[in-house]
N, C-alpha and C positions, 0 to 999 in steps of 0.2 A: 352393341354398346359403343363401339368406336365412332359410329356415325353420330350418336348423340353428343359425343365429346367434341366432334369437329363442327357439326351443323346443328347444334342443339336447339337454338331458337327457332330455326326454320322447321325442323321436324316436329318440335313440340307445338308450335303454332298450328301446323297442318293437322296434327292429331287432335288438338283442342277444337278446331273448326269442324271436324268431322267425327261423328260417333262410330268410328271403325272398331275401336277397342274400348273396353271399360276404362274409365279414368283411373280407377285404383291400380290397374296393371301398369298404365302409363306412368303414374306417379312413382311406383316402386322402381320401374326401369330408370326413370330420371334420377331417382335417389341413389341408385347403385352405380350410376355413371359419374364421370367427373365434369358433368355439365355445370356451367356457372349458375349461381343462384340468381343473378340478374337476368340471364336468358330464360330461366324457368319462370321467374316472376312476370317478365314481360309477355311471355307466351300465354299467360292466363287471360290476356285480352281476347284470345281466341274463343273463350267461353261466352262472350257477350252476344254474338249473333244467335247462337242456339238458345240462350236464355231469353232473348227478346222474342224469338219465334214462339217459344212455349208460353210466354206471358201473353202474346197476341192471341194464340189459340185459346188459352184459358179465358181471356177477356171476350173473345168472340163467342165462346160457348155461353158465357153469361149474358151477352147481348141477345143471342138467339133465344135463350130462356125468357128474357124480358119481352121479346117480340111476340111470343105466344100469348102473353097476357095482354099486351097492348095492341095487337094487330101486326100483321107482317108487312114490312115496307120492302118492296122488291129492290130498290136501290141499295138499301143497307145490306140485304142478303147477298147481292152480287158483289158489293165491296168487301164483305167479310170473306166470301168464298174465294174471290180473286186474291186477297191478301194471304189466305192460308195456302192456296195453290202455289203462288209465287214463292212463299217462304219455304214450302216443302221442295219445290224445284231447286231453289238455291242450295238447300241442304244436300240434295242428291248430287248436284253438280260439284259442290265442294268435296263430297265424299269421293266422287270419281277423280277429281283433280288430285286429291290427297293420295289416293292409291297409285296414280301414275307417278307422282313425284317420289313417293317412298320406294316404288319399284326402280326408278332411275337411280336413286341414291344407293340402294342395295346392290344393283348391278354394277355401278361404278366402283363401289367398295370391293366387290368380288373380283372385278378385273384388276384392280390395284393389287390385291393380295396375290392373284395368280401371276401377275407380272413380277412381283417381288420374289415369289417362290422360284419362278423360272430363272431370274437373275442369280439367285443364290445357288441353284443347281448348276448353272453354267460356270459360275466362279469356282464351285467345288470341282467340277470336271477339269477346268483349266489348271487348278492347283495339282490335281492328281496326274494330269498329263505331264506337267513340269517335273514331278517327282519321278515318274516312270522314265522320262527321257534322260535323266541324269544317270 
């Protein structure tokens, strides 16, 4: 949750771009964090590429259905197929990039926590050594 507080816009945008997790879970996580409303709202723009892809796929399915009635045009079929292929490839690449970025953020966060804990332990040991030496 702390990662959402610090880098809320970036994390939410990446999660919106990639369907790694169901949006309901992401929404609840954002709601329980102290992420700003502005960051959450701006990150909703990440929904547009996926929505456009699904609209294109639906429109392509309709065009293919009409082609069966009117005759098949090879140029139109290849255009639709390449559009769907590139759209799916973009979605897969976005998912891959999102996983890498989220892993970096969680690793960075874990190392910061470990460093903070080590510092607290060393300060505690220093204090106890000073008490013993007196």
